[in-house]
GUFISE-780125 format. One record per residue: residue in three letters; x, y, z of N, C-alpha, C in turn. Coordinates in steps of 0.001 Angstrom, whole numbers, plus 500000, padded with zeros to 6 digits. Example, Ala and Ser with C-alpha at 12.3 -4.5 7.8 and 13.67 -1.06 7.14 Angstrom:
REM GUFISE-780125
ALA513190494310507800512300495500507800513200496700507800 SER512850497750507080513670498940507140512900500030507870 
This chain:
REM GUFISE-780125
UNK475781758619353333476293759103351851478030759292351672 UNK478300759959352555480124760337352095480816759133352454 UNK480253758321353682480974757082353655481085756244352097 UNK479466756008351690479312755203350390480589756206349452 UNK480332756979349259481244758044348527482890757607348405 UNK483189757860349542484785757260350008485031755990349692 UNK483606755455349687483853753616349666484275753462348343 UNK483417753837347595483111754038345694484486754485345368 UNK484929755375345769486432755805345571487753754803345527 UNK487400754430346908488446753553347206488572752103346638 UNK487467751467346247487494750520345290487907750707343735 UNK487389752071343120487863752652342192489624752785341792 UNK490047753464343013491777753234343426492289751975343339 UNK491379750851344189492004749361344442492197748903342802 UNK491025749213342048491271748484340518492433748837339923 UNK492308750767340002493553751425339018494911750856339488 UNK494857750620341057496267749914341755496741748832340738 UNK495567747657340413495820746222340395496124746399338955 UNK495513747270338101495375747225336690497236747948336338 UNK497196748876337126498730749776337223500184748419337501 UNK499783747666338057500748746657338255501096745609337230 UNK499641745287336644499990744334335690500353745000334640 UNK500148746645334457500893746727332997502143747004333002 UNK502275747354334756504201747286334521504612746316334614 UNK504130745183334947504714744059334935505083743534333317 UNK503711743791332688503979743992331612505132744788330610 UNK505187745645330692506191746633330331507622746373330750 UNK507650745880332273508808745206332501509380744090331639 UNK508462743370331853508937742047330652509314741966329683 UNK508335743647328906508911743556327363509695744355327419 UNK510417745282328263511587746282328409512646745446328596 UNK513010744064329273513743743740330071514098742377328867 UNK515325742516328167516004741238327583517030740394328329 UNK516981738991327838518099738259328636518931738352327556 UNK520492738811327920521352738453326713522251737334326832 UNK522718736831325587523222735761325610524202735042326960 UNK524651736204327558525764736019328909524823735913329913 UNK523320735946329772522702735971330899522404736863331693 UNK522645738180331195522590739522331857521207739812331733 UNK520235740484332260518923741260331940519528742646331616 UNK519208743146330329519218744639329532518207745142329530 UNK518247746585329912516486746880329620516789748263328404 UNK515762748141327435515743749169326611515586750443327079 UNK516421751399325977516755753041326422514921753509326198 UNK514986754195327447513212755334327510512839755547325787 UNK511881755835325149511620756422324083510506757318324365 UNK510529758229323500509101759286323523508026759070322418 UNK506917758839322732505653758773321483505818759696320506 UNK505422759763319095505403760350318482504249760720317907 UNK503475762238317812502416762436317365502920763266315666 UNK502320763350314545502468763679313587501623765320313593 UNK502862766193313391502576767479313021502050767936311360 UNK502835767469310769502736767824309380502926766226308923 UNK501976765865307940502104764567307376502952764613305970 UNK503722763449305667504927763550304696504101763726303033 UNK504976764303302619504601764198301073504510763215300106 UNK503981762975299277503898761581298457504294760210298858 UNK505439759385298717505428758528299229506600758189300540 UNK507125759323300844508029759696301520507957759053303023 UNK509006758459303563508894757717304599510014758491305626 UNK510426759885305287511438760609306413510705761158306841 UNK511648761519308536510624762484309250511613763685310009 UNK511069764527310219511627765763310845511234765627312302 UNK512322765805313562511693765250314634511849766777315493 UNK510557766834316342510057768029316922510362768081318007 UNK511260768727318722511706768500320449511433769729320665 UNK510817770037322260510125771545322838510742771124324359 UNK511640772495324322512602772842325508511482774263325925 UNK510911773784327247510166774977327568510472775058329034 UNK510231776371329727510641776724331102511885776977331553 UNK512102776923333079512992777124333473514045775925332825 UNK515356775767332672516455775065332370516779774745333721 UNK516654773526334385517005773167335663516743771539335953 UNK518105771196336777518226769674336996517327769492337805 UNK516824770787338608515698770372339685514163770081339067 UNK514174770164338052512630770148337402512266768912336917 UNK511559767843337280511299766297337147511232766255335612 UNK511917765365334752511279764767333727510471764108333504 UNK509928763848332271508914762831331989509431761311331912 UNK510762761025331204511142759691330842512474759890331542 UNK513179760627331770514191760740332910514001761562333983 UNK515190761407334842515306761903336197514846763458336107 UNK515280764019335016514805765740335283514792766217333752 UNK514740767489333685513994768087332496515251767877331449 UNK516738767903332142517759767711331004517911766280330851 UNK517187765613331398517802764129330935516469763862329558 UNK515543764274329947514310764204328908514647764976327642 UNK515388765860327330516016766464326151517383765822325889 UNK518176765232326133519082764688325787518559762873325478 UNK517545762572326054516923761500325668516182761514324209 UNK515303762469324099514737762946322664516196763491321350 UNK517130763490322205518323763965321179518535762588320502 UNK518850761846321768519402760512321273518560759694320197 UNK517472759959320436516157759135320121516344759633318380 UNK516292760830318168516322761357316892517367760917316222 UNK518524761383316710519698760749316405519979759541315827 UNK519406758540316545519565756782316361518145756630315484 UNK517519757506314994516203756711313907516875757140312887 UNK517173756075312082517467756393310509516573757313309458 UNK515057757201310056514356757974309461514076759465309754 UNK514488759926310666514520760987311127515902761807310457 UNK515712762901309318516541763349308603516733764905309553 UNK516273765423310218516948766547311156516091766932312002 UNK516533767411313092515701767922314440515425769184314168 UNK513925769614314741514029770952315126513376771304316641 UNK514442771895316867514715772302318643513624773437319149 UNK512319773442319306511289774721319710512029775125321107 UNK512368776435321290512840776730322745511735777912323035 UNK511089777619324278511100778819324762510901778824326297 UNK511987779877326747512457779492327943513151780679328118 UNK513066780931329737514146782250329778515513781978330361 UNK516026780843330391517135780008330730517283779605332040 UNK518245779475332769518051778712334036519380778425334495 UNK519584777546335096520867776792335537521885776816334893 UNK523150777392335289524568777709334139524800776059333732 UNK524984775110334600525517773447333885524091772939333671 UNK522994773416333872522062772461333388521936772810331829 UNK522099774112331567522220774843330027523357774488329455 UNK524570774556329852525688773504329574525311772371329076 UNK525129771635329887524853770153329313523742770095328326 UNK522539770768328227521888770542327029522557771138325948 UNK523545772364325775524392772914324752525265771742324123 UNK525897771174324822526630770241324334525981768997323883 UNK524708768305324702523972767699323844523517768105322524 UNK523078769278322525522362769783321119523415769557320053 UNK524767770241320208526029770086319812526574768893318969 UNK526646767806320059526936766427319676525376766015318593 UNK524600766252318590523105765545317947523734766542316218 UNK523939767904316409524415768718315690525369768091314594 UNK526351767496315343527321766691314228527017765306313740 UNK526116764918314103525091763705312813523904764318312101 UNK523247765037312852522194765502311846521945766700312182 UNK521456767636311025520761768909311269520331769300312170 UNK520216770540313052519629771086314336519192772176313648 UNK517834772496313689517175773986313553516600774091314819 UNK516795775434315215516682776261316335515169777067316117 UNK514295777116316695513245778079316402512958778415317699 UNK512852779770317773512682780575319341511650781090319466 UNK510490780560320440509009781059320557509230782465321315 UNK508513782506322078508290783902322882509434784448323659 UNK510392783624324054511317783686324916512740782776324759 UNK513654783147324328514815782345324622516101782929324712 UNK515753783512326409516776784438326546517988783945327538 UNK519082784222327796520363783874328648520548782094328507 UNK520264781563329072520414779935329210519379779370328201 UNK518593779698327461517972779531326412518567779872324869 UNK519252780901325180520268781246323973521453780748324081 UNK521813780577325141522954779555325113522834778364324770 UNK521818777647325040521565775934324529521436776332322910 UNK520627777855321959520514777561320915521687777378320308 UNK522852778249320584524060778386320191524630777051319417 UNK524180775926320253524479774574319721523949773982318687 UNK522901774838317967521956774602316501522844774663315511 UNK522413774336314123522788774183312594522484775582312239 UNK521427776023312590520390777096312127519687777816313205 UNK519376778963313340518803779862314549517756780574313603 UNK516329780377314245514970781262313528514444781917314667 UNK514261782557314726513227783812315670512233784152314974 UNK511127784300315731510104785772315402510743786973315575 UNK510077788048314867510519789503315012510404789899316569 UNK509381789259317296509041789518318353509579788890319723 UNK510268787801319173510840786902320375511747787741321168 UNK511790787531322545512754787797323477513763786951323611 UNK515141787507323178516312786617323356517377787550323713 UNK518591786819323578519798787844324060520153787255325430 UNK520327788489326068520684788219327857521666787479328224 UNK522934787835327355523823787358327456524799787582328559 UNK524680786536329431524979787388331341525169785907332256 UNK525640786294333545525431785043334712524988785830335576 UNK523923785287336602523746785898337763523666784971338783 UNK524114785137340218524124784533341196523459785350342446 UNK522400784700343507521945785673344507521579785101345708 UNK521656785924346383521389785319348098520578786578348688 UNK519697786061349695519248787165350382519845787508352047 UNK519798788523352090520463788716353327519112789238354561 UNK519150788638355482517860788967356617518497788892358116 UNK519975789832357831520545789953359136519821790742360132 UNK519153791902359413518594792971360118517204792185360933 UNK516375791409360039515100790863360385515324790137361692 UNK516462788683361810516756788402362726516848789104363884 UNK518036790215363997518155791260365158516768791656365518 UNK515759791780364944514800792740365325513629791534365997 UNK513888790190365805513404789195366165514162788638367320 UNK515265789360367649516099788526368841517187787260368432 UNK516944786722367235517971785433366980518833785908365885 UNK520230784872366739521751784910365806522118783241365679 UNK523008783706364655523206782423364175524416781990364768 UNK524859780547365061525774780051365919526817779113364473 UNK527640779491364043528262778936363189529576778290363031 UNK529774777260362727531107776521362952531608776078361514 UNK532680776531361490532703776037359571534360775582359697 UNK534870775039358668536231774685358504536789775459357794 UNK536735776397356777537310777730356097536522779020356149 UNK537125779916355763536494781303356042535309781597354766 UNK535355780664353657534673780563352765533136779842352534 UNK533243779017354012532422777665353918530743778456353810 UNK530511779349354523529116780059354349529199781734353930 UNK530174781803352738530051782999352332528567783354351601 UNK527868782570351390526512783207350921525183782919351746 UNK525903783107353271524702783199354642524047784124354198 UNK522817784315354457522181785555354777522316786244355880 UNK522864785411356989522619785679358254523832787029358651 UNK524407787533357753525492788570357976525903788936356686 UNK526868790223356514526934790637355287528310790037354842 UNK528245790174353671529399789328352825530935790137353520 UNK531525789384353426533237790053353520533766790530352139 UNK534727791290351939535313791867351012535582790579349833 UNK536958789686350613537276788597350090536056787659349779 UNK535148787552349953533842786522349770533306787183348467 UNK532452788713348585532343789452347216533441789384345794 UNK534705789193346387535751788994345004535380787532344667 UNK535497786735345427535846785411345169534229785052344199 UNK533327785564344871532019785340343870531797785620342649 UNK532262787171342433532242788121341350533214787301340372 UNK534296786842340892535507785986339873534749784805339616 UNK533749784175340200533096782839339540531911783282338729 UNK531584784278338766530362784943337690531378785297336656 UNK532154785895336421533129786498335300533404785288334608 UNK533879784390335063534347783184334497533602782442333509 UNK532163782262334046531380781384333609531042782499332511 UNK530906783791332702530387784745331529531452784508330696 UNK532534784593330848533384784481330005533497783130329075 UNK533138782080329763532513780858328895531405781318327898 UNK530639781677328528528951782192327464529407782896326328 UNK530211784059326838530592784941325586531391784586324557 UNK532434783416324970533410782918324096532251781728323352 UNK531453781305323813530583780127323170530120780930322226 UNK529182782175322254528469782811321637529585783376320343 UNK530691783719320679531776784201319647531760783360318808 UNK532125782012319252533244780580318284531463780072317490 UNK530545780276317924529428779573317248528521780557316327 UNK528840781721316593527893782690315819529380783511314871 UNK530400783010314772531385783822314054531464785357314305 UNK531291785558315721531591787069316048532824787277316711 UNK533200788424316932534355789039317704533961789044318940 UNK534713788205319988534564788038321017534432789494322018 UNK535227790264321939535576791781322391534232792657322270 UNK533384792411320695532905793124319754531480792922320458 UNK531423791426321140530290791097321943530370792042323449 UNK531598791804324098531367792400325314531458793742325628 UNK531815794473324379531712795873324409530110796234324487 UNK529160795440323501528136795206323105527202795175323391 UNK526108793722322917525093793417323574525548792545324417 UNK526243791731325148526663790628325631527047791440327420 UNK525949792443327304526066792890328492524745792609329642 UNK524042791786329102522772791225330185521383792096329240 UNK521618792591328441520423793274327875519593792176326880 UNK517999792049327155517235791631326315517076791870324948 UNK516980791239324062516262792234322649515550791722321815 UNK515399792179321245513967791204320043514715790419319072 UNK514013789234318330514529788603317496514901789643316209 UNK514166790931315724514786791624314872516330792276315094 UNK516206792432316251517520792934316616518639791906316596 UNK517993790666317045518904789578316862519377789344315928 UNK518356789382314636519455789043313365520148790257312894 UNK519441791327313422520790792772313226521963792222313549 UNK522194792077314632523417792085315492524189790451315732 UNK523412789394314512524081788405313712523897787015314992 UNK522698787176315807522841786255316935522163785223316543 UNK521236785366315174520430784384314895520399784639313164 UNK519945783375312564519941783621310842519376783803310146 UNK517958783500311017516652784080309740515749784137311139 UNK514620785100310527513193785571311074512260784713310546 UNK511308784099311364510012783195310617509294782750311574 UNK508612781837311070507702781334312303508249779829312072 UNK507161778758312715507955777343313290507615776652311936 UNK506730777034310894507011776643309499507683776307308677 UNK508622777867309229510373778110308467510962777122308729 UNK510749776716310359511900775938310906512100774708310175 UNK510420773974310165510179772822309263510989772795308352 UNK510849773758307528511088773714305754512448773848305699 UNK513142774632306793514753774886306836515032773390306943 UNK514519772492307860515182771161308672514898770648307098 UNK513906770142306464513783769265305433514647769885304774 UNK515052771165304116516307771198303305517848771082303784 UNK517707770933304906519072771241305311519374769341305550 UNK518178768296306061518339767375305946518120766500304817 UNK517878767301303263517558766391302105516419765777302156 UNK515447766276302879514180765184302779512959766161302188 UNK512627766562301775511701767878300878510113767154301314 UNK510012765542301428508698765574301721508516764887302929 UNK509476765046304047509478764310305546508056764887306016 UNK507730763844307055506754764425307776507319765121309175 UNK506447765894310016507386766496310917506382765893312149 UNK507074765114312866506747764172314398507085765036315537 UNK506256765096316695506777765790317544506920764728318757 UNK508057764852319063508203763849320495507896764279321831 UNK506584763507322543506094763668323561505493762283324439 UNK506035762756325576505811761164326839504482760648326259 UNK504496759354326675502792758600326417502342758871327620 UNK501280758243327588500184758333329173501002757414330159 UNK500772757970331270501400757333332482500331756915333447 UNK499865755468333810498627755348334602499567755992336328 UNK500380755696336391501406756107337767500772757886338067 UNK500930758648337052500639759531337513499159760433337856 UNK498261759192336789496761759308337239496502758776338619 UNK497248757894338818496710757437339987496860758270341270 UNK498114759105341159498659759683341946497545761054342217 UNK497026761763340876496502762708340916495276762239341776 UNK494443761521341357493418760807341769493506760056343491 UNK494662760082343967494785759990345350494962760682345822 UNK495170762181345505495524763536345847494094764220346294 UNK493013763831345068492324764496344764491018765141345951 UNK491101764015346402489776764426348435490614765358348666 UNK491905765341348962492639766395349964492884767835349361 UNK493083767417347960493958768760347524493034769979347197 UNK493825770962347296493013772259346847493702773154345622 UNK492453773765345072493091774421343686493726775728343996 UNK494778776350343717495365777392344221496173778241343019 UNK495386779188342663496282779897341450497235781182342448 UNK498665780821341674499226781609342448500232782253340975 UNK500199783447340705500353784148339377501878784263339752 UNK502423784557340756503735784635341184504770783651340957 UNK504471782129340971505058781283340849504691780527339423 UNK504035780946338473503476780971337414504553782046336709 UNK504615783280336809505423784153336336506894783894336077 UNK507146783597337336508812783543337873509211782174338336 UNK510602781823337815510997780555338200511183780628339174 UNK511286779117340293511691779131341503512989778951341601 UNK513870780132341626515251780093341583515537779808343336 UNK516867778829343164517623778579344382518510779346344918 UNK518780779883346057519845780884346430521231780026346376 UNK522094780332345870523815779840346147523686779733344330 UNK522608779147343394523129778958342339523638779958341245 UNK524440779507340452524468780217339180523320780179338125 UNK522808781420337756521755781182336730522192781628335570 UNK521620781712334263521918782271333290520124783007332929 UNK520080784333333450518150784414333229518597785814333206 UNK517323786643332420517125788085332944517277788636333867 UNK517656789347334128517592790250335480516241790301336214 UNK515161790610335048513892790553336017513393789511336230 UNK513926788273336085513602787064336199514270786535337884 UNK515189787480338172515936787352339472515636788104340433 UNK514716788959340422514117789652341497513238789504342600 
């Protein structure tokens, strides 16, 4: 019975693989175009659209709804691009290039993440804002790097209970020197300069190394504060002396401190986007990746040997990597 079962699964996987190959060939043939010079060009990837709110009247205008959720990191795989950072850039480009899209709503629910990834997305949002209004809606969490990205928008809206702010930068490593001593292991390191292994956990950091890392964090923090000051039209020194100390604040406090423009729900973000885009009857369409047969095949191929595991720690805390600069609330870096 078991052999027959595995045989049936094998046949199904083989048929799906053949179908996948045929579909991919069709997509490749459709996506590749032969130019006049004989050079093959490939269409840019695009997200599918799902209607969230229908257009009113005879309007053909659209508001593009783009989601940014979870840890902001170039290490997180994307749906269309290589990473989630690429996905956001692709979605913004698609919305800007579509003449029927009159404004964009970026729905952020993120604790932040890598400094560079956050900066790349911020600049992509800012560039999109130069062409079309970008309304930011903050969900449960838009803190640190999530708020950094939000600053690129034209209009910022949060719920009263949204956790945001956390203007700061953090880097961490783990010191396991004492543990290595207990088990009788000692490192042997050959390096080209005194700072080459400055975040090694096998020894204590020197004063020079601590000063170097702190200076790096301080410089990055300075850029963060300046962006907030410039985008929100706030005095930089006032931010440094006040809320830009890493604290997480509520949406209500963020409004009082002028970090956002308005309190409301996602529907208020849609309404503001229609207003700023001059499209009162526009439909709201969500950008999302289409069905991918390759991913289904991968799941089916792993189903027999995979096990279901619930790991609350991995769900609640992002997978931070030692030695990377992050814009995250302190409780995410523990």
